[in-house]
N, C-alpha and C positions, 0 to 999 in steps of 0.2 A: 466706747464700751465693747464694740466688736473686737477691736484690736487687743483690749485687755483680756478678753476671753481666750484668744489665741495664745497670748503669753502665759495665761494661767494653765492651759492645757499642756503647753510645752514644759512648764515647771513641774507639773504633776508627772509627766513622762520621765523627766530626769530623776525625780524622787523615787518613782516606782522602779527605776532601773537598779536601785540598790538592793531590792528585795525580790523582784520577780524572776521567773525562770529565764534561761537562755533563749527560749523560743519567742520572747517578746520582740515585736517589730514596731518601728516608728516609720510611718508611711506618709508622704505628702503627694498630692496630685494637683497640678496647676494647669488651668486652661488659659490660653492666650488667644487674642483675636485683634486684628488690625485691618480696618478698611476705611472707606470714606466717611462713615458715620460714627465709628467708635475705635478705641484703641486702649488696650490694657489687659487686665486680668478680671474676667467676669466671675470666676469661681476658683476657689482654692480650698482643698481639703487637707485636714490634719487628722491622722488616725493612729491610735495606739492599739495594736492587736496582740492579744495574749490568749493562751488556752482558757484562761479563767474569765476574761472580759474583753470587750471591744468598745473603744471610745472613738466617736467620729464627730468632727465639726466641719461643716461646709460654710465657708465665708463667701457671700455672694454680693455682687455689685452690678448695678445697671449703668453701663458705660455710655448709653445713648441719652437718657433723660436725667441721669444722676439721682433718680428717686431711690428711696429705700427698698431693699429686697429682703424678704424673709430668709434668715439663716436657718440652718438645721443643726441641732446638737443632739447626739444620742449616746446612751450607755446601754450595752447589752451584756447580760450575764448568762451564758449558754448552758452552764453545768451546775445549776442549783441541785439537781438530782441527775446522776449519770450512772444508770444501771445497764446491764447487758440488753434488756428488752424494754427499758423505759427511761426516758430522759425528760427533764423539765428545765425551762429557761424563762427569763423575764427581762424587762428593761423599760426604759422610757425615752421619749423623743420630745424635744422642744422645738417648735417652729415659731419663728418671729424674729424681730429685730431688737430684742431686749427692751420691750416696752409693754404697755398695758394690753396691746393686741396679741401678745404671745399666746400660743396654744400648747398644751401638754398632751402627749399620747402615752398612756400606760398600757402595757401589753404583757401577756404571758403565753407561752407556747410549750407544747410537749410532743413527744413521739413515742409510739408504742408498736412493738413487733408481735404479730401473731403468726408464727411459722414463717411462711413466705410472704405474708401480707404486712406492709408497713403503713401506719396511719399517723399523720401529723395534723395537729390542730393548733390554731393561734386565734386569740381574741384580744381586742383592745378597745379602749375608750379615749376619745378626744374631747378635751374640755378647755375652757379659758374664761377669763373674767368677762369678756364681751361676746362670747359665743355660746350657742346652744350645744350641749353635749351630744355627740353622736358615737356610734359603735360600729365595729366591724368584726366579722368572723371569717376565717380562712381555713380551709382543710385540704389536705392532699392524701391520696391513697395510692399505693403501688402494689401490684401483684404480678409477679413474673414479667411478662412482656408488655404490661399495661400500666399507665400512670394517669391519674385524673386529679384535677385541682379545681376548687371553686371558692369564690369569695362573695360576700354580700356586705354592703355598707348601707347605713341608714342615716338620713339627715337629722333624725332624732334618736333617742335611745332605741336600741335594736328591737326590743320587744314591744315598743309602743306602736300604735297604728300610724304608719307612715309609708311613703313610697321608698322602695329599696332598690339600689343599683346592684345588678348581678354581673359577675365575671366568672369565666370558667374555661377549661380546656381539657382535652383528653388526648393521650398519645399512645401509639403502638410502636414498640421499639425492639424488634428481634435483633439478631447479631450484627447485621451490616446496614440497617436502615432505621431511621427515626421519622415517623410521620405523626403530625398532630394537627388538630383543628380546634378553634376556640371562638369564644364570643366575649367582646368587651363592650358592654352596653349596646351600642348600635353598630359596632364593627365586627365583621367576620374575619378570622385569622386562619392562615394555613401555613404549615411548616413541613419541610422535608429535608433530611440530611443523611449523608453516608457516614459509616463508622468502620474503623479497623482496616482501612486500606492504606498501604504504605505510600503509594504513589498517586493517589487520586482522592480528592475530597470535594464535596459540595454541600453547602447549606443555603437553602432558599426559604424566604418567608414573604408573605404578602398579606395585606389587609384591604378591606373594602368597607366603606361607611354606607350603610343602607339609607341613612337619612339625607345625605348631601352628595353622594357620588365620589367623595374623596377616596384616594387610594395611595398605597405605598408598597413597593416591592423591592427586594434586594436579593441577588443571587451571587454567591462568592465561591470561586473554584480554586483549588490548590492542586499543583502537579509536581511530582517528584519530591520525596522526603516531606510529605505534608505534615502540618502541625497537628499532632495527635491530641494536644490539649485543647484545640478548637473543635476538630471534627470528632467529637466524642459525646457519649450520652449525657454525662454529667453537665457539660457545657450547654447542650441542647435543652436540658431541663431548666437550667438557670435562665437561658435566653427566652424560652417559651413562657415561663412564669413572669419574667420581667416585663415582657411586651404585652401580656394579657392582663396581669393582675397589678393594680396600683401599688406602688411602693413609695416610701418617703425619701430614700436616698437614690441618687443616680448610679448607674453602672457604666463604665467606659470599656469598650471592647477594642482590642488591638486592631490596627489598620489592615487593609486588604493584603499588603505585601508580606505580612507575617504568616500567611496561610500555607505557604509551600515555597520551594525554590522558584517556581513560576506560579503566578496567580492571575486571576481574571475576575472582574466584577462588573455587573450590570445592575443599575438601580434607576427607579423612576418614582416620582411622587407628584400627586395633585392635591392642592389645597385651594378650594374655590376655583378661580379661573387660572391660577398660577400653576404651571407644570414645569418640573425640573427633571432632567435625565442625565445619567453619567455612565460612561464606559471607560474602564481603565485596565491596564496591564501592569503586573508587578514582577520584579526580579530581585533575588537576594544576591548580594555580593560579599558574603562572608564578613570579615572584620570591618569592611568599609560601610556596612549598613544595607538597607533595603530600600529600593526605589520603585515608585509607581508613576506611570505616565498615562494620561487619558484626556478625554474631552467631556465637557459639560454643556448642556443647552438649557435655554430658558425661553418661555414664550411671551413674557411681559417685561417691559412695556411693548417690545416687539421681539420677534423671534431672533435669537442670537446664540452663538456658541463660542467656547473659548477653551484654552489649554488648561489642563490640570496636572499638577506636579506634587508628589508626596515623597517624604524621606523619613525613614525610621531607623533608629540606632539604639542598641542596648549596650550598657557598660556594667561590668561586674568587677569589683575590687576586693580581694582578700576574703571572699565569701561572706563578708559582713555588709558591704554596701553595694546596692544595685541602683542603676539609673537608666531610664529610657527617655528618649526625646523623639517627638513626632511632630513634623511640620507639614503643612498643606497649603498650597497656593492655587487660587482659582482666578484665572484671568478674566472671566466673565464679569466679576464684580470687584476685581482688584483686591481680593481678600487673602490675607495671610493669617492662618490659624495654627495653633500648636497645642500640644499636651505633653507635659513633663511630669514624670513620676520619679520619686526617690524613696528608697527603702533601706533602712539600717536595722540589722538584726543584732540584738544584744546577746 
C-alpha cells in the first residue's frame, strides 16, 4: 500500500506538470544508513512544491526490527487568501501506515500585518478512529528586533479540562546578532548566531532537560566566504522554531562543511548515561566538493574515540535539475550514513 501511494503521488506530479506554472518543483530526499545492525533506506521523501500547494510524503522503514513505521502524508494550500496585509492557508496531514490506526490532522493558519507588527496564528485538530481527538494552537508575533512564538497542545480537545503541554521562545535580533531562549516542556533552550558578516559566521544552540539532566549543544563556525543562507535571520527563525516547537515533518540542514570555505564544529550530547562528543574541521574544494575530518568519542560500553569523515557535493544541470550528495563515516561504530536530494524544476 505504501509503495502504491508513492506511485500515485508521482503520477499526480506528472499530471499536474501539464497545467501548473513553471515554478513547480519535484523534490526527493533520501536517507541512507549502513552499520552492524541495519542497512538501507530508513526514510524517503517525495515532495511537489508549487506556489499554490505543497504535497509531501515521507515513506519510513524500521531497518532493525522490520516493524511498521508510521508514514506521513501532507497537503498544504498556503494562499487561500493572499492580500497585502492578510493571508490565510489550510491543509491536512495523515500519520500512519495506511490502516485503522491512522490519524488525521486538519489545520488552518493565517498572518496579519499591523504596521511594523506581524502576527501569525495556526490551529489544528488531530483525530482518528482509535484515538481521542486533541488540539493545538500556535502563534508567532514579530515587532522590529523582537520575535516570540508559543504553542500549546492538549491530549483532549483544547478547551476541555486537561493537562496542556507548553512550548515557546523569544528572540532578539538586531543587525548583526540573533539571540533566543526557549522552553520545550522540561527543556531549556538557548541560541546565538551572527549575521551579515562576509568572512565569519557562528550559530550555537544548546538545551538542558530539567527533569533528567540530559543535554545537547552544537556550535558551527564558518570562515571566509561564509554561507549567507545559513548565517541569516530567516534561517535562525526556522531553526529556533523547529527545535522548540513540535512539527510533523522533519527538516534536514546541510552539513558543517557548507558553512564557509573553512568550517569548524563542536558538538556534545548526553542521553541517560550515554555521552557523545564530536569535533570536526571542514574545507571546500570548489568543483570537487566539500570535505570534513574530525573525531568522535563515546563513553558506553567503555570510553572510546574514532575518526569521522564527511563528504558533500552539489550538482546543477541546465538550471532545471539539482542534486546534492552527503556521506558520513564514523569509525567508532563502523557506520556509513548519507543523504541524497534531487530537485527538478518544471
